[in-house]
C-alpha positions in Angstrom: -2.3 23.9 -15.6 -4.2 23.6 -12.7 -6.1 20.7 -12.0 -9.8 20.4 -10.8 -10.7 18.8 -7.4 -12.2 16.0 -9.7 -9.0 15.0 -11.3 -6.7 15.1 -8.6 -9.1 12.6 -6.7 -9.1 10.4 -9.8 -5.8 10.8 -9.9 -5.1 9.8 -5.8 -7.6 7.2 -6.3 -5.6 5.1 -9.1 -2.4 5.6 -7.4 -3.5 4.9 -4.1 -5.2 1.4 -5.9 -1.8 0.9 -7.7 0.1 0.7 -4.6 -2.6 -1.7 -3.5 -2.5 -3.8 -6.0 1.5 -4.1 -6.1 1.4 -4.8 -2.1 -1.3 -7.9 -2.9 1.3 -9.1 -5.8 4.5 -8.9 -3.6 2.5 -11.1 -1.1 1.3 -13.5 -3.6 4.9 -13.8 -5.2 6.2 -15.0 -1.6 3.4 -17.9 -1.6 6.0 -20.8 -1.6 8.4 -18.8 0.6 8.6 -20.1 4.2 7.7 -18.0 6.9 10.6 -17.7 8.6 12.9 -17.0 5.7 15.1 -13.9 5.8 13.7 -12.1 2.6 15.5 -8.7 3.0 18.2 -7.3 5.7 18.0 -3.3 6.6 20.2 -1.2 8.6 18.3 0.5 11.3 20.3 4.0 12.1 20.3 5.7 15.3 22.5 8.6 16.9 23.7 5.7 19.0 25.2 3.9 15.9 23.8 1.5 13.3 22.0 -2.0 13.5 21.1 -4.7 11.1 17.6 -6.0 10.9 16.6 -9.1 9.2 12.9 -9.0 7.8 11.4 -12.0 7.3 8.6 -13.3 4.8 6.3 -13.1 8.0 7.2 -9.4 8.8 7.0 -8.4 5.3 3.7 -10.1 4.8 2.3 -8.4 8.1 3.2 -5.2 7.1 2.0 -5.1 4.0 -1.3 -6.5 5.1 -1.4 -3.6 7.4 -0.5 -1.0 4.7 -3.3 -2.6 2.3 -5.8 -2.1 5.3 -4.6 1.6 5.4 -4.9 1.9 1.8 -8.4 0.4 1.4 -9.5 3.2 4.0 -8.0 5.8 1.8 -9.7 4.6 -1.3 -13.1 4.5 0.6 -12.6 8.5 1.5 -11.8 9.4 -1.9 -14.3 7.3 -3.5 -16.9 9.4 -0.8 -15.3 12.6 -2.0 -15.7 11.7 -5.5 -19.0 10.7 -4.9 -20.2 14.0 -3.4 -18.3 15.7 -6.6 -20.8 13.9 -8.7 -18.3 11.2 -10.4 -19.6 7.3 -9.4 -16.3 5.2 -9.1 -16.5 1.6 -10.4 -15.1 -0.6 -7.5 -11.8 -2.1 -9.0 -11.5 -5.2 -6.4 -11.0 -3.2 -3.3 
């Protein structure tokens, strides 16, 4: 079954909104953690080798905050497209 433009826009809106909410929840879950505490260690690979990088709470919150801003912009664009297609989207906190 081929989805209509409206159905696809609604699905994209819901998906991006869910991602944004998950990041907001992740940030709230870190409320009691000191900013300089290491949350995760990732391995960065390059042609010259690999190195470990520690991710602190501050790094993670900064990255998620930036990602949330990007998703808010995407939500605004999708809402405008939905509005031009004749469907009003209720603002769900974001």
